[in-house]
C-alpha positions as CSV (number, residue, x, y, z in Angstrom):
1,M,0.0,0.0,0.0
2,R,1.2,3.5,-0.8
3,V,0.7,5.9,2.1
4,L,1.2,9.7,2.1
5,V,1.9,11.2,5.5
6,T,1.5,15.0,5.6
7,G,3.3,16.6,8.5
8,G,5.4,13.4,8.7
9,A,8.5,15.2,10.1
10,G,6.7,16.4,13.2
11,F,6.3,14.7,16.5
12,I,3.3,12.5,16.0
13,G,3.6,12.1,12.2
14,S,7.3,11.0,12.4
15,H,6.3,8.3,15.0
16,Y,3.6,7.1,12.6
17,V,6.2,6.9,9.8
18,R,8.9,5.2,12.0
19,T,6.4,2.5,13.1
20,A,4.9,2.0,9.7
21,V,8.3,1.4,8.3
22,A,9.1,-1.0,11.1
23,E,5.8,-2.9,11.2
24,T,4.4,-2.9,7.6
25,S,5.4,-3.2,4.0
26,D,3.8,0.1,3.1
27,K,5.6,2.4,0.8
28,I,5.7,5.8,2.6
29,T,5.8,9.3,1.2
30,V,6.4,12.1,3.7
31,L,5.2,15.7,2.8
32,D,6.4,18.3,5.3
33,A,7.0,22.1,5.1
34,L,9.7,21.8,7.8
35,T,8.6,24.7,9.8
36,Y,10.2,25.1,13.3
37,A,8.6,21.9,14.7
38,G,9.2,19.8,11.5
39,N,12.6,18.1,11.9
40,M,14.2,15.6,9.6
41,A,16.2,14.3,12.6
42,N,12.9,12.8,13.8
43,L,13.0,10.5,10.8
44,E,16.7,9.7,10.9
45,P,16.1,6.1,12.4
46,V,14.3,5.2,9.1
47,S,16.4,7.3,6.7
48,G,16.2,5.9,3.2
49,A,13.1,3.9,3.9
50,F,10.6,6.6,2.7
51,D,10.3,9.2,0.0
52,F,10.4,12.8,1.1
53,V,8.7,15.9,-0.4
54,H,9.5,19.3,1.0
55,G,6.3,21.3,0.6
56,D,3.1,22.9,2.0
57,I,-0.3,21.4,2.1
58,C,-1.7,24.8,1.1
59,D,0.0,24.4,-2.3
60,P,-2.6,22.9,-4.7
61,D,-0.2,22.5,-7.6
62,L,2.2,20.6,-5.4
63,L,-0.5,18.4,-4.1
64,A,-1.8,17.7,-7.6
65,H,1.6,16.2,-8.3
66,V,2.2,14.4,-5.0
67,V,-1.2,13.0,-4.0
68,P,-2.2,10.8,-7.0
69,G,-1.3,7.1,-6.7
70,H,-1.6,6.9,-2.9
71,D,-3.9,4.4,-1.3
72,L,-4.1,6.3,2.0
73,V,-3.5,9.9,3.1
74,V,-3.0,10.6,6.8
75,N,-3.0,14.4,7.6
76,F,-0.9,15.3,10.6
77,A,0.1,18.7,9.1
78,A,-0.9,21.4,11.5
79,E,0.1,24.3,13.6
80,S,-0.5,22.9,17.1
81,H,0.8,25.0,20.0
82,V,-1.9,26.9,21.8
83,D,0.4,29.6,23.2
84,R,1.7,30.4,19.7
85,S,-1.9,30.6,18.4
86,I,-2.7,33.2,21.1
87,E,0.3,35.2,20.0
88,G,-0.8,35.0,16.3
89,A,-3.7,33.1,14.9
90,A,-3.2,33.7,11.1
91,S,-0.8,30.8,10.4
92,F,-3.1,28.4,12.4
93,V,-6.1,29.3,10.2
94,R,-4.0,29.0,7.1
95,T,-2.6,25.6,7.7
96,N,-5.3,24.0,9.8
97,V,-8.3,25.2,7.8
98,L,-7.1,26.2,4.3
99,G,-4.5,23.5,4.3
100,T,-7.0,20.8,5.2
101,Q,-9.4,22.0,2.5
102,T,-6.6,22.1,-0.1
103,L,-5.6,18.6,0.8
104,M,-9.1,17.2,0.8
105,Q,-9.7,18.6,-2.6
106,A,-6.5,17.1,-3.9
107,C,-7.5,13.7,-2.5
108,L,-10.9,14.0,-4.1
109,N,-9.4,15.0,-7.4
110,A,-7.0,12.0,-7.2
111,G,-9.6,9.5,-6.1
112,V,-7.7,8.5,-3.0
113,P,-9.5,5.5,-1.5
114,R,-8.8,6.3,2.2
115,V,-8.1,9.5,4.1
116,V,-7.6,10.2,7.8
117,Q,-7.8,13.7,9.3
118,V,-5.9,13.8,12.6
119,S,-7.4,16.1,15.2
120,T,-7.6,16.9,18.9
121,D,-9.9,16.8,21.9
122,E,-9.4,20.6,22.3
123,V,-12.0,21.2,19.6
124,Y,-14.7,20.5,22.3
125,G,-13.6,23.3,24.6
126,S,-13.7,22.4,28.3
127,I,-15.8,19.8,30.2
128,E,-16.4,19.9,34.0
129,T,-17.5,16.3,34.5
130,G,-17.9,13.2,32.4
131,S,-16.4,12.6,28.9
132,W,-17.2,13.7,25.4
133,A,-18.7,11.3,23.0
134,E,-18.0,11.7,19.3
135,D,-21.4,13.5,18.7
136,A,-20.5,16.3,21.2
137,A,-20.7,19.7,19.6
138,P,-17.4,21.5,19.0
139,A,-17.0,24.6,21.2
140,P,-13.3,25.6,20.7
141,R,-11.9,28.3,23.0
142,S,-8.4,29.1,21.5
143,P,-7.4,30.0,18.0
144,Y,-5.6,26.7,17.7
145,S,-8.6,24.6,18.6
146,A,-10.9,26.8,16.5
147,A,-8.7,26.2,13.5
148,K,-8.6,22.5,14.1
149,A,-12.4,22.4,14.5
150,G,-12.6,24.3,11.2
151,G,-10.4,21.7,9.4
152,D,-12.5,18.9,10.9
153,M,-15.7,20.4,9.6
154,I,-14.1,20.8,6.1
155,A,-13.1,17.2,6.1
156,R,-16.5,16.0,7.2
157,A,-18.1,18.2,4.6
158,Y,-16.0,16.6,1.9
159,A,-17.2,13.2,3.1
160,I,-20.9,14.1,3.1
161,T,-21.0,16.4,0.0
162,Y,-18.5,14.7,-2.3
163,G,-18.3,11.2,-0.8
164,L,-14.6,11.5,0.0
165,P,-13.7,8.5,2.2
166,V,-12.3,10.5,5.1
167,S,-12.5,9.7,8.8
168,I,-11.5,12.0,11.7
169,T,-9.6,11.0,14.8
170,R,-9.4,13.1,18.0
171,C,-7.1,12.3,20.9
172,G,-5.8,13.7,24.1
173,N,-2.4,15.2,25.0
174,N,0.4,13.2,23.5
175,Y,3.8,12.5,25.0
176,G,6.8,10.5,24.0
177,P,10.2,10.8,22.2
178,Y,10.9,13.5,19.6
179,Q,8.3,15.9,20.9
180,F,9.3,19.5,20.3
181,P,10.5,21.0,23.7
182,E,8.0,23.7,23.9
183,K,5.2,21.3,25.0
184,V,4.8,20.7,28.7
185,I,6.4,17.3,29.3
186,P,9.6,17.8,27.2
187,L,9.9,21.4,28.4
188,F,9.7,20.4,32.0
189,I,12.1,17.4,31.5
190,T,14.7,19.4,29.6
191,N,14.5,22.4,31.9
192,L,15.1,20.2,34.9
193,I,18.0,18.4,33.2
194,E,19.5,21.8,32.6
195,G,18.9,22.9,36.2
196,R,16.3,25.4,35.2
197,K,12.9,26.0,36.8
198,V,9.7,24.9,35.2
199,P,6.7,27.2,34.6
200,L,3.4,26.1,36.1
201,Y,0.3,28.0,34.8
202,G,-2.2,29.4,37.3
203,D,-3.3,27.1,40.1
204,G,-2.1,24.0,38.2
205,G,-5.6,22.5,38.5
206,N,-6.2,22.1,34.7
207,V,-6.8,18.4,33.8
208,R,-5.5,16.7,30.7
209,D,-5.9,13.2,29.4
210,W,-2.4,11.8,28.5
211,I,-1.8,9.3,25.7
212,H,1.6,7.9,24.6
213,V,2.3,8.7,21.0
214,D,2.6,5.0,20.1
215,D,-0.9,4.3,21.3
216,H,-2.2,7.3,19.4
217,C,-0.6,6.1,16.1
218,R,-1.9,2.6,16.6
219,G,-5.4,4.1,17.0
220,I,-5.0,6.1,13.8
221,R,-3.9,3.0,11.9
222,L,-6.9,1.1,13.1
223,V,-9.2,3.9,11.9
224,A,-7.4,3.9,8.6
225,E,-8.2,0.2,8.2
226,V,-11.8,0.0,9.4
227,G,-13.1,3.5,10.2
228,E,-16.3,4.7,8.4
229,P,-16.1,7.7,6.1
230,G,-17.5,10.9,7.7
231,E,-17.2,9.4,11.2
232,V,-15.2,10.7,14.2
233,Y,-13.2,8.4,16.4
234,H,-11.8,9.2,19.8
235,I,-8.4,7.9,20.9
236,A,-8.3,8.4,24.7
237,G,-5.3,8.2,27.0
238,T,-4.4,6.2,30.1
239,A,-4.2,9.0,32.7
240,E,-6.2,12.0,33.6
241,L,-4.0,14.3,35.6
242,T,-4.0,17.9,36.9
243,N,-1.0,19.9,35.8
244,V,0.1,19.9,39.5
245,E,0.0,16.1,39.5
246,L,1.9,15.9,36.3
247,T,4.5,18.3,37.6
248,G,5.0,16.2,40.8
249,R,5.6,13.1,38.8
250,L,8.2,14.9,36.6
251,L,9.9,16.4,39.6
252,D,10.1,12.9,41.2
253,A,11.4,11.4,38.0
254,L,14.2,14.0,37.7
255,G,15.0,14.0,41.4
256,A,14.0,17.7,41.8
257,G,11.9,19.4,44.5
258,W,9.1,21.9,44.3
259,D,11.6,24.8,44.6
260,M,12.2,24.2,40.9
261,V,8.6,25.2,40.1
262,E,7.9,28.8,39.1
263,R,4.2,29.8,39.2
264,V,3.3,31.9,36.2
265,A,0.2,33.8,35.1
266,D,-2.4,31.5,33.6
267,R,-2.8,31.2,29.9
268,K,-5.6,33.3,28.3
269,G,-8.8,31.2,27.9
270,H,-7.1,28.2,29.5
271,D,-9.5,25.2,29.2
272,R,-10.0,23.6,32.6
273,R,-10.5,19.9,31.7
274,Y,-10.5,17.6,28.7
275,S,-11.8,14.0,28.7
276,L,-12.8,11.6,25.8
277,D,-15.1,8.6,25.7
278,D,-13.3,6.2,23.4
279,S,-15.8,3.3,23.6
280,K,-16.5,3.6,19.8
281,L,-12.9,2.8,19.0
282,R,-12.5,0.2,21.6
283,A,-15.5,-1.6,20.1
284,L,-13.3,-2.0,17.0
285,G,-10.6,-3.7,19.1
286,F,-8.4,-0.8,20.2
287,Q,-6.7,-1.0,23.6
288,P,-3.9,1.3,24.8
289,R,-0.7,-0.6,25.6
290,V,1.5,2.0,27.3
291,P,0.7,2.6,31.0
292,F,1.3,6.2,31.8
293,D,4.0,5.7,34.5
294,E,5.9,3.3,32.3
295,G,5.6,5.6,29.3
296,L,6.6,8.7,31.3
297,A,9.7,7.0,32.7
298,A,10.8,5.9,29.2
299,T,10.2,9.4,27.9
300,V,12.3,11.0,30.6
301,G,15.0,8.4,29.8
302,W,14.9,9.3,26.1
303,Y,15.4,13.0,26.7
304,A,18.2,12.3,29.2
305,D,19.9,10.2,26.5
306,N,19.3,12.5,23.5
307,A,20.4,16.0,24.6
308,D,22.0,16.3,21.2
309,W,18.6,16.3,19.6
310,W,16.8,18.8,21.9
311,R,19.5,21.3,22.9
312,P,19.8,22.9,19.5
313,L,16.0,23.1,19.2
314,K,15.8,25.0,22.5
315,A,18.7,27.2,21.6
316,A,17.1,28.2,18.3
317,R,13.5,28.4,19.5
318,P,11.8,31.2,17.6
């Protein structure tokens, strides 16, 4: 099978590529604009085992050349950091909405038989109790999540209006190796390794649902195999933790005390809690494999052993 992975040099996309190369006989093409979070070093372990195209999913002429002939397109390409979206929303709307539309049209034109749009639980906003089912109405509260919701609606419209065989996945907060060190877990790990304090927003009571990137990618592959066009599938994590609880576990893992925590002003519009009901995907046979404590320990170990990967990224952070 020929698979096009857009955003395949990013954190989650590169993990998808590395595991697909290791576990399948699929022929992989990676399309990535190599913005600040796209990094060919993420794909170094499988160098030579995939085709690479440097380009932007907003470029219809490029997509008209690249997309035809693929049996599956998985769209990871996105601007994804909430703080950056608060600082400037335009690039998020361009990539996450216009880029998705441009890609969906290219897939339709090329007659691609299977498409997966990768999204996030953040499109739902915030939930006090319980968990969202897939039919919950999107209520995004940040420019990032609003742009992702817009892209999802575009993808679903292409499924309903044109019959494009696209499914949508939404997951919780990912963690694991090769995650750009602006996100909370790698930021905290690398700061503590460097002897620097970690910034904890507000009262630290915000709750997130954590999923290891490997479990997320296995869920995506399952949806690619058996998901229904136009349907949404949740891929939930294995631990719901407040940010204070997460900070405590990271401090313990790095042998640091609470004196290494710096309380900072809360993020604007900070969602209080996310939680997904993933029974729909579990009914298809999905089960997460990575317990959070085990996955977190492995992640800490990876960053400790790979400072040559993350130190240049932190030094050059735009």
